[in-house]
C-alpha positions as CSV (number, residue, x, y, z in Angstrom):
1,M,-36.8,152.4,106.3
2,G,-35.2,154.8,103.9
3,N,-31.8,153.2,104.3
4,L,-33.3,149.8,103.4
5,S,-35.1,151.2,100.4
6,N,-31.8,152.8,99.2
7,A,-29.9,149.6,99.7
8,I,-32.5,147.7,97.7
9,A,-32.3,150.3,94.9
10,I,-28.5,150.2,94.8
11,V,-28.5,146.4,94.6
12,Q,-31.1,146.5,91.8
13,T,-29.1,149.1,89.9
14,A,-25.9,147.1,90.2
15,E,-27.8,143.9,89.3
16,N,-29.1,145.4,86.1
17,A,-25.7,146.6,85.0
18,L,-24.2,143.1,85.8
19,K,-26.9,141.4,83.8
20,R,-26.1,143.6,80.8
21,R,-22.4,142.8,81.2
22,A,-23.2,139.1,81.3
23,S,-25.3,139.5,78.2
24,L,-22.5,141.2,76.4
25,I,-20.0,138.5,77.4
26,G,-22.4,135.9,76.1
27,W,-22.6,137.7,72.8
28,M,-18.9,138.0,72.6
29,L,-18.4,134.3,73.4
30,N,-21.0,133.4,70.7
31,L,-19.2,135.5,68.1
32,T,-15.8,134.2,68.9
33,L,-16.9,130.6,68.9
34,T,-18.7,131.1,65.7
35,Q,-15.7,132.8,64.2
36,K,-13.3,130.1,65.4
37,S,-15.4,127.1,64.2
38,L,-16.3,128.7,60.9
39,R,-13.2,130.6,60.2
40,S,-12.7,129.3,56.7
41,S,-16.3,130.2,55.7
42,Y,-16.0,133.9,56.7
43,S,-14.3,136.5,54.5
44,Y,-11.7,138.7,55.9
45,N,-14.2,141.6,55.9
46,E,-16.7,139.6,57.8
47,R,-14.2,138.6,60.4
48,K,-13.1,142.3,60.7
49,A,-16.8,143.2,61.2
50,M,-17.1,140.7,64.0
51,Q,-14.0,142.1,65.7
52,T,-15.5,145.6,65.4
53,Q,-18.6,144.3,67.2
54,I,-16.6,142.7,69.9
55,R,-14.6,145.9,70.4
56,G,-17.9,147.8,70.7
57,M,-19.1,145.4,73.3
58,I,-15.9,145.7,75.3
59,N,-16.3,149.5,75.2
60,E,-19.9,149.2,76.4
61,M,-18.7,147.1,79.3
62,G,-16.2,149.9,80.2
63,D,-19.0,152.4,79.9
64,L,-21.2,150.3,82.3
65,A,-18.3,150.2,84.8
66,R,-17.8,154.0,84.6
67,E,-21.3,155.2,84.4
68,T,-23.5,152.9,86.6
69,R,-24.6,155.2,89.3
70,F,-26.9,155.4,92.2
71,G,-27.6,159.1,92.7
72,N,-24.3,160.8,92.0
73,K,-22.2,157.9,93.2
74,R,-20.6,155.5,90.7
75,L,-21.0,151.9,91.8
76,F,-18.2,150.2,89.8
77,D,-15.4,152.7,89.6
78,G,-13.3,151.1,92.3
79,F,-13.3,154.1,94.6
80,N,-16.1,153.1,96.9
81,T,-14.0,151.0,99.2
82,A,-14.9,149.7,102.7
83,A,-12.5,152.2,104.2
84,E,-14.5,155.1,102.8
85,R,-17.9,153.9,104.2
86,P,-19.1,155.3,107.6
87,V,-19.4,152.9,110.4
């Protein structure tokens, strides 16, 4: 039963990180669409501020990929391949 509980917890951890990532993508999309459609009504400084926000969100997505863990194992770092899993 412990393996099943661990598997459920791993999936829930990954799901939460992916939900946050999807939320960030939605915010970035909203900012870019707003910026594109209303370009003439935003000042240069306002557009720069939006770009700074987007860069921050991109950085946060990178942090999520590097730091989402279950125990001491990272879930999204690309190193947990099928070849490394015991059979």
